[in-house]
N, C-alpha and C positions, 0 to 999 in steps of 0.2 A: 308243663308243671302239674304236680299232683293236686288232688282236691283239697288236701290240708292247707297248702299254701294259698289257694284261691279263697278258702274260708277265712284265713288270717288276713288277707288283703281286704276282703269285704268288711271284716270286723273293724279294721283300722279306718276304713273309709267312713263307716257309720260313726265311729268315735270322733272323727275329724269334723263331721257335719253336725254333730249333736250340739256343739257350742255356737253354731252359726245362726244368724237371724236374718229375716228378710231385709233386703236392702231398702225396702220402702218403710220399715218400721220407724215411726216417729219422724216423719219427713220434716225438713227444715221449714217448709211452708207453714206448718202448724206453729212452730216457734215464732215465725214472723207475724202470723195473725194474732198470736197470744200477746206479743209485745205491742203490736199496734192497738189492740183492745185496751191494754193496760195504759198506754199513752193517752188514749181518748178519755179514759176514766179520770186520769190524774190531771190533765190539762184542760179538759172540756173542748179540745180541738178535734175536728174531723181528721182522722188519721188514715189517709189513703195509702195503699201499698205503693212502693216505688214503681215507676213506669219507665219504659224504654222506647227508643226510636219513635215511631209514628204516634203511638199512644201518648208519649210524653209531649211531643211537639203539638199535638192537637189540644191536649189539656192546658198546656202553657199558653197557647194562642187564645183559648177561651177565657182564661183568667186575666190575661193582660189586655183583653179587649175592653175591659171596664176599669175604672179607677180602683186601686187596691184598697181593701179594707184589712183590718187585722186578721180576720178569718181567712180571706182569700190569700193573703201573703203567707200565712202559716201553711195553708194547703199547698201553695206553689213551692214552698221550701221543702216540704215533705215529699213532694213529687219529683222535684228537679235537682235538689242538692245531692251531688254524688256521694257525699259523706254518709247520707242515709242508706244508700245502696251498699256502701262499704260496710256499714254497721250490720246490716242484715246478712251480709256474706259471712261476717264473723260468727253469726248464729249457725250458719251452714257448716262452718269448720268445726265448731263445738259439737254439733249434732253428729257429724261424721266421726269425730273422735270417740263419741259415746258408742256408735255402732262398731267401730274398730275394737273398742274395749270388750265387746261381747263376743269377739271371735277368738278361736284358738289358732295356734300356729299351724301352717300347712304340714302334712306328712312329708317325710324326706325319703326319696327313693335313691338307692345307691347300687352301683354295679361295678364289678371289677373282673378283669380277665388276665390270667397268668398263664404263660406258656412253659410247658415242661417237655421233656423228651418223650414222655408217654402220651402227651397230648395237652390240649388247653384245659385250664381249670376256670370255671365260671362261678362267680358268687353274686347273688342278688339279695338286696335287703330293702325293707320298707319299715320306717320307724316314725312314731308319732309321740310328741311331747305328752306325757301322761299327767305330770303334776300341774301343768298349765291349765288343765280343765278345772281344777279346784279353785283357782284364783280368779276365774272369770267374774263371779258375782262381786268380789271386792273391787276389781278393776272397773266394773260397770258403776259401782257406787261412787268411786272417785270421779269418773268422767261425768256422771249425772250431776254431782255437786258442782263441778266446774261449768257444766252447761247452765245450771241455775245462776251461777255467778255471772256468766256471760249475758244471760237474759236481763239480769238487773243492770249490768253495765250498759248494754245497748239501750234499754229503756231510759236510763239516766241521761245518756248522751242525746237521745231524741227529745226528752223533756227540756234539756238545756238549749237545744236548737230552737224549739218552739218559743222559749222565753227570750232567746237572743233575737229572734225575729220581732217579737212584740216590743222589746226594748228599742230595736232599730227603727220600728215604726214611730215610736214616741220621739226618738231623736230627730227623725226626718221632719215630723210635724213641728216639733219645737224649733228646729233650725229654720224652717220656713216662716214660722211666726216671728222669730227674732229678726230675721231678715226683713220682713215686712215692717216691723217696728223701727228698725234701724233706718230704713228708707224714709219713713215718715219723719224721723229725727233729722235726716239729711235735708229734707224739704224745708223743715223749720229753720235749720241753720242757714240754708241757702237764701231763704227769705230775709233773714237778719243781715246777711252779708250784702244782699242787693240794696236793702234799705240804708245800710251804712255807706255803701258806695255813693248813693244819691246825696246823702248828707255831706259826705266828704267832698263831692264835686261842688256842692253849694258852699263849701267852706265852713260848715257848722260843726265838724268834728275833727279831731286831731288825726294825724297819720297813724299814731299808735293804736287808736281805737279801731281803725280800718284793718290794721294788721292783726289785731286780736280776733276780729270776726273771720278774717281769712284763714287764720290758724285753726279756729274752731270748725270752719267748713272743711278744711283739709282733713282734720281729725275725724270728722263725721264720715267723710268719704272712705277713709281707711277702715273705719268700723264696718261700713257697709261691705267693703271688699272682703274683710275677714268673715263676716256673717255669711256671705255668698259662698266663700270657700268652704266653710264648715258645713254648709248645706250640701255642697257637692260631695264632701267627705262622707256625710251621713248617708247619702244616696248610694255611694259606692259600697259602703259597708253592707247595706241591705241587698245590693246587687249580688254580692258574694254569697250571702246567706240564701238567697233565692236561686242561686245557680244560673244567673243571667249573664250573658255577654254584652258587648257594646251594642249589638244589633237590637237587643230587647230592653235597653235601659231607658226608653222614653216613657215609662209608666208615670202615672200621677197617683197621689194619695187622696183617698176619699175623706174630705172633711178636715177641719182644723184639730188642734189638740183639745180633746174633750175635758170637761170638768171632772173632778174626782167624784166617784159615787158617794152618795150620802152616808152609807154605812161602811165603816172601816173593817179591817180584818180583826176579829175578836176571838175569844176563847183561849184555851191553854196552848198557845202556839208552840211552846217548847215541847210539850208532850206530843202534840200532833206532828211536829217535825221529826221527832225521834221515831214515832210509830210508822210514818210514811217514807222514811229515808231509804232510798234505793242504794245509797252508799253503804248503809249498815246491812242491808240484805245481801249485797255482793260480798262484803267482808265476812258475814256469817257463813255464807256458802263456802268461802275459801277455808274457813276454820273447819267445817265439816269435811271438806275434801282432804284437808291435811290430816285430820284424824283418821279418815278411812285409809289414806296412804300409809300412815304409821302402822295401822293394823295389818295392811297388806305386807309391808316390809317385815313386820314381826313374824308373820306366818311363813313367809318365804324363807326367812333365815338365810342360811348360806347355800340353800339348794337352788342353784341357778337353773338347772334343768334336770329332768328325769325322763328319758325316752324309752318307750316300749315298742317293740316291733317284731317282725318275723324275718328270718333269713333263710335263703336256699342256696345250697352249694353243690356244684357238679364236680365230682372227683375226676382227676385227669387219668387215673389208671384204668378204671372200668366204666367211666361215664355215668355212674349212678348218681342220683340226686338225693341230697339229704336236706331235711327241713327242720326248723325249730324256732323257738322264741328267742328274743334278744332284748337285753336291757342295758342301758348306759346311764350313768348319773355322775354329777360332780361330787367331790368329797370336800366338805367344808372344813378344810384344815387351816388355810391362810385367811380366807374371807368368810367369816361366820355370819355376815349380814348385820352385825351389831351396829356398825357405822351408819347403815341406811336407816335403821330404827331410830338412832339418836337424831339424825338429820330430819327425819319426818316428824318426830315428836317436837323438836325445836321449831320447825316450821309451823306446826299447829299452835304452839304457844305464842309465836310471833304474830300470827293472824289474830289470835285472841286478844293480845295486847293492843293491836291496831284497832280492833273493834271497840275496845273499852275507851281508847283515846278519841276515836271518831265520834262516839256517843257524846262525849264532853264537848267536842267541837260543834256538833250539830245543835246542841242546846244553847251554846253561847251564840252561835250565828242567829238562831231564832230570836234571842233577846236583842241582839244588836240591830237586826233588820226591823223588828217591831219598834224599837226606839227611834230609828230613822223615819219610819212611816209616821209615827206620832208627831215627831218634831216638825217634819216638812209639811205635814197636813195642817198643823196649827199655824205654821208660818204662812202657807198659801192662803188660808182662811183670813188671817189678819190682814194680809196685803189686799185681798179682794174686797173685804168688807169695811176696812178702815183706811188703810194707807192709800189705795188708789182713789177712793172718793175724796179724801183730803187733798190729794194732788189736783184732782179735777176742780175742787172748790177753790183752791189757791189760784188756778188759772182763771176761773170765773171772777174771783175778787180782784185779781190783778187787772183783768180786762175792764172791769167797772172803774177801777182807779184810773186807768188810762183814759177811759171815756170822760172821766171827770177832770182830765188834764192834771192829775196829781202826780203821775209818773210818766216815764217815757215809753216808747214802743218797745225798746229793747228789754225792758222788764217783763213785758208780756211774752216776748219770744223766749226769754230765759225760763220763765215759768212753764211754757209749753214744752221746751226741751227737757226740763226736769220731769214733767209728766210722762213724756215718751220714754225716758230712761227708766222710770218706775214701772211702766208697762213691760219693758224688756225684762226687768228683774222679776216681775210676776210670771211671765211666760217661762223663764228659766226655772223659777221655783216650782211651778206647776209640773214642768217636765221632770224635775228632780224628784218630786213627790210620786209621780207615776212610776219612775224607775225604781224607787225604794219599794213601792207596793209590789211591783213585778218581781223584785229580788226576793221578797218574803213569800210571794205566791210560788215562785220556783222552788224555794226550800220546802214549802208545805206540799209541793207536788213530788218531792223525792230527790231533788238535785241540790247538793251542797256546792255552790259556785264560789270557790275560794277567791277567784279574781274579783268578784263583786264585793267581797268583804273589805277589800282594800280601796274601794272607790266610794268616797263620800265627801262631797263638797257642797257648801252653801253658796248659791249664786252671789256674784259680786253686788254689793248694795249700791243703790242709786245715790247720787249726790244729795247732800243735805240742802234744805231750803236756804236760799240766799236772800239777804235783805234787799229791799227795793232800792234801786239806784236813784230814782227821782229824775228830774230834768237835768 
């Protein structure tokens, strides 16, 4: 081939590589580290990078060798929950799409051979998309905005996992405390039943009185069974979040359900929730990506492609070679690209509308969660400072009346059972208050958990005081 054709090939090769970037540009590991750092700032939790194989096994054994705390449970979930690794892989996909958007299409080499009576005719060609080069910056802008949206989405999912683990810890502790209280209630009912049996054997009470106590004892046993089942359910929920199988499910929780901190969440929670919302960040990135895509579609118009190249042809008659440039392009007669522009513009308006509505939802969620925190916090305080002491005083006064032979033993046992039931209600109220606080904290950390919006219930109240039966 002549020198002219070689120069043309070299020029096309340089054009093809001019839009390429290093495959190491903006490694996904940087995105993972960035999201992990953002997670730590938002949740206050140590955010280790996901581990595999032996590293994961060793880290898991070290954490499970001690009773779980909230901090160690969150760390275990971030290390071992496979959904964390899957989320980080989504960052890798988005980063790869950004790298791909910075590349132009590969040059196309073509060759043909035609046989004639005078001899074969050979034609060689090398073409490169020319117009594609000018759209690389816009394509990269679209992909960069989508990467930003993915970073916000992954960070939000990890924030939600952290608070799911924290809520699961509260539920396990609460379920264990309720089970303990239920067992104490069962002991009180069993004591009443045994006393009733002795009195019945002595002929001092009716058969119906014994039956009533036996029904109460059976009911108390059923309540213990339910409490134990709920405790197992809560543990299994936490097992899933931690990524643990049956072989690693023998963990214990460090400490009972703690008291609420003295200071509540204060400040303009609605403003803070909107300012920190990862859902809004994600939706805003989608808006910007859609706007960039609309600009790209408008510039492209109906020009699907425009290829520049060089062609060389060997004549069959004399075997001489001829060389020259070649251009091919689509003619925008039927598809002018207007439909793509309309679709991209509509998509941008759609995301903008979603962003506007989401802002309203985040503000409303902040107000609802704050109201729940305030309500349950006040209820727990009233129960702890007023209701439970009154129940304890009633047990004491009932015991004194019994010692003075003014009432019977069953009145004392009834008062004790009512006190146990009140303690159960307090534990459930304390757990509900912690869950409400965590729901609000999650929102302020950037995650709008719509499932938690639909979960609000006040614990079942204990029985009202019953009049003393006397002898």
